[in-house]
N, C-alpha and C positions, 0 to 999 in steps of 0.2 A: 314729202310724205303724202300719201293718198288715203282718203277715207272711203270705205266701201260699206254698203249695207248688204248683209246676206241673210238668207232664210235657211235655217237648219232643218234638213229633211230627215236626217238620221242622227240619233243621239251619239253615235260613234264619232261624228264630226266634232262634237264638243271636246272630246278627249284629244283629238288631233290638233284643234286650235289651242288647247291648253299646252300641248307639247311645243307647238310653235312659239307660244308666248314665253315658255320657260327657256327656249333657245334665244330669246330676245330678237326674234324675227318679226313678230307682230305684237300689237298691244290690243287687248280685248277690253272694251268698256261695257259696263252694265247697261242694259237696255233702258232707254228713257221712255216714259209713258208717252204715247202718241196723243195727238189732239183728239182723236176719235175715242180713246179709252178714258180720257179724263172726264170726271163727273162735272156736269154743269149744275152747280149748286143752286144757282138762281132760278133755273127752270124746275129743278127737282122740288124745291120747297116753296115755290111761288104760290101765294094764297094760303099758306099754312098758318100765317100769323096775320092778325088784323091790325090796321093802323090804330094807334092809341096816342093820346096826349102824353107828353113826357112826364108830367106830374103823376099820371095814373100808373105808368111803368115804375116810377120811383116808389110809389106806395106799395105796389106788389112786391118789389124787391125788398123793401123794408119789412114787410109782413113775412116773407120767406126767411130773412135773416133772423128776425125775432122769434120765429117758431123753433129755431135750433137752440135757443137759450132756455 
């Protein structure tokens, strides 16, 4: 078995590929997100939160939980 990556230029090609798959000549896999399209959460939110002592974070969480009661 060989693996190929192709670029679809025309939407009619998708139908042709589906027909080949139904004939069990090929297998189509869903596209995996490339490394370029994945979001780098670390850089996106870097600096959005300040470092705090654990006890202070616990107190804030307890305040939030108690406000629902």
